[in-house]
N, C-alpha and C positions, 0 to 999 in steps of 0.2 A: 503494500499500499504506500502511496506517495506521502512523505511527510508533509505536514501543513505548517503554518506560520508559528513563530514563537510569541511569547507573551511578556507584558510589563509586570514589574513588581517594586514595591518601595524599598528603601535603604537596606533593611535586613532581608529583603525579599526580592524575587526575580520574576521577569516576564517569561512566558513558557511557549512551548510548541506542541502541536497536537499531531498524532499520526501513529502508525503502528510499527514504523521502522525504528531501529536504535538511532541515538543522536548521531549527526554526521561527524565524521572525523575532522578535527581541526576547528570545531565550533568554538567561538570565543568564549572564555570564562567570563565570570561577573566582573572581575577586576579589569580584564583586558578590554571589555566592551565599555567600561566606564570612561576610559580615556579616548575611545575611537568614535567616529560618527556612526550613525546607524547603518548596518550592512545593507547592501543593495539586493542580496539574494532574498527570495520569498521565505527561506527558512529562518531569517533573522528576527529576533524579538528584543524586548527591552526590560529592564528592571530598575524602578526608581530608588533612589538612595533616601536616607533618613532626613537629611537636612531640608528644611522648607522655610523660606524667608521671603519678606517682600523685596521685590527688585526695584522698588521706588516709583513704579508707574501708578499714578492715581486711579481710583476707581471712577469710571465715567460710563453711565449707562447709555449715553448717546454716542459714544466713540465707535469707530468701525469694529464690527464683531470679528471678522476674520478675512484674509484675503479671499477674493472669489465670491464674496457675499453681496457685493454691490448690485448686481443684476437682480438677486432676489428681493432686495430691499426696494428697487425700483418697481418690481412687480406688485409689491404690497402697496406702494403709493398709487399705482394705477387702478388697484381694486381695493379701496378702503373698506374696512369692516368696523362694526361698533367696538368700542374699547371694552376689553374683558376685564372684569374685576379679579382680585387675588394676586397671588405671586407666580412668578416665573424665575428661571435661573438665568442671570446675565453673564457676559463675558467680562469677568473682573480684572483687577490689577494683576501684573505679572508677578510670579513667586518662583523662587529657586526651588527645583525638585528634580534632582538628577536620576537617571536611569541607566541601566546596563542590561546585558542579555544573558540568557541561560536556556539550554534546551529543556522543553517539557513536552512529553507525549501524552495526550488524553487517552483515558481508557475508552471513551466514546467521543469521536470528533465533533459530533453535532448535537448530541442530547446531553443536556446538563444534568447533574445529579440532583440538584436542587436549585430553586429560584426563590429570591426574597425580593419584595417591593414595598415601597413607601409611597403614599399619596401625601403631598405637602401643600400647605396653603397658610394664609394668615389665620388668626384665631377665629375671626368671624366666618372665613371660608370653611374651616375644618368643622365649626359647629353647624353650618348649613349642610355639609356633606355627611355629617354623622347624626343629624337631627338632635344636636345639643349634647353629644357625647362628652363625658367627663375626661378632661385632659390632665395627665399627670406625667412626671418625669420618667417614672419607672416603665411607662408604656411606650416610650419612644425607642424601643430596641426590638429587634426581630431575632428570635432564636430558631436556627436552622437545624434540621436533623437531630432534634431532641437536645439541642444545646451544643452540639459538636462545633458550630459556628454561630457567631452572633454579629449582627450588622446594626449600626446606629448612626445618627447624624450628630456631630459635635459643633458647637459654636466656636469663635475665636479664643475663648478662654478654656476650650476643651471640655465644656460642660455638655451633657447630652441635651438635645432639644426635647421639649416635652412632646408627648403624643397621646393617642388614644386608639384602642382597637374597637372596631365596630363592623358588624356584618362580615366577619372573616377577613377584614382589610385593616391595614396599618396606616395610621395618618400621623403626620408630624406638623407642629406649628412652628412657623418662622416669622421673621419680621423684615420689612422692606430695608434693604441696605445691609442686612446681616451676612457676614461671610460664614460658610459652613464646610465641613470636610465629611467624607464618607469613611467611617471607621469600620474595618473588618477584622474580627478576631478569630483565630484558629486554635481550637482547644484540643486538637487531635495530634498524633505522632506522624502525620502525613502531610506532604505538600498538597496544596489545592490551587487551581486557577480561578481567579475571579474576574468575570467580564462584567463591567458596570456601564450603565447608561444613565443620563440625566435628560429629561424631557424627550425621551426616545432617541437621543443622540449618544453615540459611543464616546466615552470620555477620553479615548486615546486619539481617534482620527476625526472626531467631530461630525461624522456622517451618520446615517441611520443605523441604529443598533441591531445586531443579529448575533445569534449563538455561535456563528462561524468566525466571528472576530476574535482577536486575541486579547488577553487580559493580564492582570497582575498576578504574580505567584505569591501566595501567603505561605511562609514556611512554618513547620510544625510549632506549635505553642507560641505563635507570634502574632503580631498585629500590624496591618497595613492601613495607612490613612491616605486616601485619594483626595487631594485638595484642589483640583481644577481640571479644566480641559487642557490636554497636552499640546503645547506650542512647539517643543523641540525635545531633545534628550536632556536638556537642562532646565527647562522652565514650563510652568503651566499658567493658564489664565484662571484666577480664582473663581470658585463657585460663589455667587453672591445673589441673594434674592432681590428681585426687582420687579418691575411691572411685567404683565405678560407680553404686552406689545414691545417692550424693551429686551426680552429674553433673547438669548443666543439663538434658540430654535426659531422664534418668530422672525428674526432678522436674517435667518438663512432660508426663509420662505414658507415655513409652516409652523403654527402653534398648536396643531392638533393634539400632540402628546405632552403639552406643557403641564407640569404639575406631578410627575411621577418619576420615581428613582428606582432602578432595578439592578439586581446583582445576581448573575447566574454562576454557579459553581461547578467545576469540572474535576474529577479525580484523575490522578496520574495512572498511566499504564503500568500494570504489574503491582500496583498498590493493593494490599490485602484488606486494608481498612475501608469500610464503606457502611452507609446507613440507608440501605435500600428499604423497600416495603416489607420484605421478609424479616429483616433484622428488627425493624419497628414493631412488627406484630409480635415477635418473640419477646421483646421487652414488655409490651403491654400484657402478654399472657403470663409473665412471671408471677408466681403465687408467693405472697409474703409468709403464708403459713402452710407449707406444703405437707408437714407431718403432724403426728399426734403428740406423743410424749417424748422427752429427750431420751436418747440412747447413749450408752457408754461408748467411748471412743475405741477404735480398733486397737488391738494390743500391739505393742512394738515388737 
């Protein structure tokens, strides 16, 4: 089977590759890739580094979103629509967030092991969407595969954004102008690949999200924080809440998927760890009182 593209990962983590073949010989190590520009081959991927700091570019919701987006913005002007209420995610200030490459081959190249998603809005919007649901900080986190993985949104001070669970969906409350990061925690002994989208756009290439895109690698018992749309191997454009009309997605031509954040998780080929439906059922079928009375231990 033809190996697929590699993935991105934060500082202590790495971007990965999917496929069934072994890693190609001569593939760059994480330290080598950190010093080199992105490889041209389709097998190359990236891994972000831990440092993340402002590069000094002020946040401006009216600034150009990205190269190549001008035509989409002109199309919006030609066909104006009513201003939508609530929050979207804008193309924020530039921040340092370096990446390098590492091979990662998915156990299944197109079907994720699990998917987590948040709907976000301002407080009034969340109350409207949940019909007055009670918002708390402890509900602003998604537990995946029985707690094996967790996802939450953090503010500038690394505090979790408050949320509510309603109708089987997860909602998070943000504020206009607030910067946020997507935090992913891996509580397992295995590497996983996390493909993330904001407003339906892949956080790495800024295009329409899909399971076939490459993502960040989260190392065992580690945490990854995705803090913006990737501009290069060294920088990102911060995630900041703003108006729907000023969102990055709307300025690229479509606000249809504004208001949702998703993370798809993939296991690595050859990894024996996994939380499929079968293992979940076994856990739920476990009996806390399987016996009657205590028996003496076996003789030595």
